[in-house]
C-alpha positions as CSV (number, residue, x, y, z in Angstrom):
1,M,-65.2,-13.8,70.5
2,T,-66.2,-15.8,73.6
3,Q,-69.2,-14.0,75.0
4,H,-72.9,-13.6,74.1
5,G,-74.7,-10.3,73.8
6,G,-73.3,-7.0,74.9
7,D,-71.1,-4.7,72.6
8,E,-69.0,-7.4,70.6
9,E,-68.4,-6.9,67.0
10,F,-70.9,-8.5,64.9
11,D,-69.3,-11.5,62.7
12,A,-71.5,-12.0,59.8
13,A,-69.0,-14.4,58.5
14,A,-68.8,-16.7,61.4
15,I,-72.7,-17.3,61.3
16,L,-72.8,-17.6,57.7
17,G,-70.0,-20.2,57.2
18,T,-71.3,-22.2,60.1
19,L,-74.8,-22.4,58.3
20,N,-72.9,-23.0,55.1
21,R,-70.8,-25.8,56.7
22,H,-74.1,-27.7,57.7
23,G,-75.6,-27.4,54.4
24,V,-78.6,-25.2,55.6
25,R,-80.8,-23.9,53.2
26,Y,-81.7,-20.2,53.8
27,F,-81.9,-16.6,52.6
28,V,-80.6,-14.0,54.6
29,I,-83.5,-11.3,54.7
30,G,-83.7,-7.8,56.2
31,S,-81.4,-4.8,56.9
32,L,-78.0,-7.1,55.9
33,A,-79.6,-8.5,52.9
34,A,-80.5,-4.8,51.7
35,Q,-76.9,-3.5,52.5
36,L,-75.7,-6.5,50.5
37,Q,-77.6,-5.4,47.5
38,G,-76.3,-1.7,47.7
39,A,-78.7,0.0,50.0
40,P,-76.7,2.6,52.1
41,I,-78.4,2.2,55.4
42,A,-76.8,2.0,58.8
43,R,-74.7,-1.1,59.6
44,T,-76.6,-3.7,61.0
45,R,-75.7,-5.7,64.1
46,D,-77.5,-8.8,63.4
47,I,-78.3,-11.3,60.9
48,D,-82.1,-12.2,59.9
49,I,-82.7,-15.4,57.7
50,T,-85.4,-17.6,56.5
51,P,-84.7,-20.9,56.3
52,A,-86.3,-24.0,54.6
53,S,-88.9,-25.7,57.1
54,D,-88.4,-29.2,55.6
55,A,-87.5,-31.7,58.1
56,A,-84.2,-32.2,56.8
57,N,-83.0,-28.6,56.8
58,V,-84.2,-27.6,60.1
59,T,-82.3,-30.5,61.4
60,K,-79.2,-29.2,59.8
61,L,-80.3,-25.7,61.1
62,S,-80.4,-27.1,64.8
63,A,-76.8,-28.7,64.4
64,A,-75.8,-25.1,63.3
65,L,-77.3,-23.6,66.2
66,D,-75.5,-25.9,68.4
67,E,-72.1,-24.9,66.9
68,L,-73.1,-21.2,67.0
69,D,-73.7,-21.6,70.9
70,A,-77.1,-20.0,70.1
71,R,-79.2,-18.9,73.1
72,V,-82.4,-17.2,73.1
73,R,-82.0,-13.3,73.3
74,S,-83.4,-11.7,76.6
75,A,-83.2,-8.3,77.7
76,D,-82.8,-9.5,81.5
77,V,-80.1,-12.0,80.5
78,P,-77.2,-10.9,78.6
79,L,-75.7,-13.9,77.8
80,G,-79.1,-15.3,76.4
81,L,-80.8,-18.3,77.8
82,P,-79.7,-21.7,76.9
83,F,-82.6,-23.6,75.2
84,D,-82.8,-27.4,74.1
85,H,-84.0,-27.9,70.4
86,D,-84.1,-30.1,67.6
87,G,-85.5,-29.6,64.2
88,P,-88.9,-30.1,64.8
89,S,-88.9,-27.9,67.8
90,L,-87.5,-25.3,65.8
91,A,-89.9,-25.6,63.0
92,R,-92.8,-25.0,65.7
93,V,-91.9,-21.6,66.2
94,L,-92.1,-19.2,63.7
95,V,-89.7,-16.5,64.9
96,W,-86.5,-17.1,67.1
97,N,-84.6,-14.1,68.3
98,L,-81.2,-15.5,69.3
99,T,-77.8,-14.4,70.5
100,T,-74.4,-15.9,69.7
101,P,-70.8,-15.3,70.6
102,H,-70.7,-13.7,66.9
103,G,-73.7,-11.4,67.2
104,E,-77.3,-11.2,67.2
105,F,-79.1,-13.8,64.7
106,D,-82.9,-13.9,64.1
107,I,-84.8,-16.7,62.4
108,S,-88.1,-15.8,60.7
109,F,-89.8,-19.0,59.0
110,V,-92.6,-16.7,57.5
111,P,-91.2,-13.1,57.4
112,S,-94.1,-10.2,57.0
113,G,-95.3,-9.9,53.9
114,T,-94.1,-13.3,52.6
115,E,-95.3,-16.6,52.4
116,G,-91.5,-18.1,53.7
117,Y,-88.6,-19.8,51.8
118,E,-90.3,-21.1,48.8
119,H,-91.7,-17.6,48.1
120,L,-88.6,-15.9,48.6
121,A,-86.6,-18.4,46.4
122,R,-88.7,-17.1,43.3
123,R,-86.5,-14.3,43.0
124,A,-83.6,-14.7,45.7
125,H,-79.9,-14.9,44.6
126,T,-76.5,-15.6,45.7
127,I,-73.7,-13.5,46.1
128,E,-70.3,-13.5,47.4
129,A,-69.9,-11.5,50.8
130,Y,-67.7,-12.4,53.8
131,G,-65.8,-15.1,52.0
132,E,-69.1,-16.9,51.6
133,Q,-71.8,-17.7,49.1
134,V,-74.6,-15.8,50.5
135,P,-78.3,-16.6,49.5
136,I,-80.0,-13.5,49.8
137,A,-83.8,-12.4,49.3
138,D,-84.5,-10.1,46.4
139,L,-84.5,-6.3,47.6
140,D,-87.8,-6.1,46.3
141,D,-88.9,-8.7,48.6
142,I,-87.2,-7.1,51.8
143,I,-89.2,-3.9,50.9
144,R,-92.5,-5.8,50.8
145,S,-91.5,-7.6,54.2
146,K,-90.6,-4.2,55.9
147,E,-93.7,-2.4,54.6
148,A,-95.9,-5.3,55.8
149,A,-94.0,-5.5,59.3
150,G,-94.3,-1.6,59.7
151,S,-92.0,-1.2,62.6
152,P,-90.7,2.4,63.1
153,K,-87.0,1.1,62.1
154,D,-88.5,-0.5,58.8
155,I,-90.4,2.8,58.0
156,L,-87.6,5.0,58.2
157,Q,-85.4,2.4,56.0
158,L,-88.2,2.4,53.1
159,P,-87.3,5.5,51.1
160,V,-83.8,4.5,51.0
161,L,-84.7,0.9,50.1
162,L,-87.0,1.9,47.5
163,Q,-84.5,4.4,45.8
164,T,-82.0,1.6,45.9
165,S,-84.5,-0.6,44.1
166,E,-85.2,1.6,41.6
167,R,-81.6,2.9,40.9
168,R,-80.8,-1.1,40.4
169,K,-83.6,-1.3,37.8
170,R,-82.6,1.7,35.5
171,P,-80.9,0.7,32.6
172,R,-77.0,1.8,32.8
173,D,-76.0,4.2,30.0
174,G,-72.9,3.6,27.9
């Protein structure tokens, strides 16, 4: 892919691979993390992450964003707005809504209903997906975050997420 925004296919592998190559410590949150844990919700066209906010990690994140040609997402500018960043400047903003040639990419240092990376780390786990080791927030933390955010899209997903969480907790017969 060579363009930002628009109707291109979402390429989670490219985004996750870049983060992993740069050694960024993060957790995938939101709908993609829920899908990766078996929630039968509509296919997402973006990736949401919560990175660790220490200086070394946000510097790695900045380098990964450079490689991804990340730009600030704007409804008025389909290719996104270029922005200069380094680790400290990234850490000063709690939420970044970005676009890359691989799809939309959001960063939330403190997702709704959480206290950020360290809080999510208590129950997070790593799975293999898209040919990568993917660190993901626990489904119950995703549910708590979506409940706290309260957006219409989040509210619509909650019944399915709650059912998926309950199904995962049930002992298996056999």
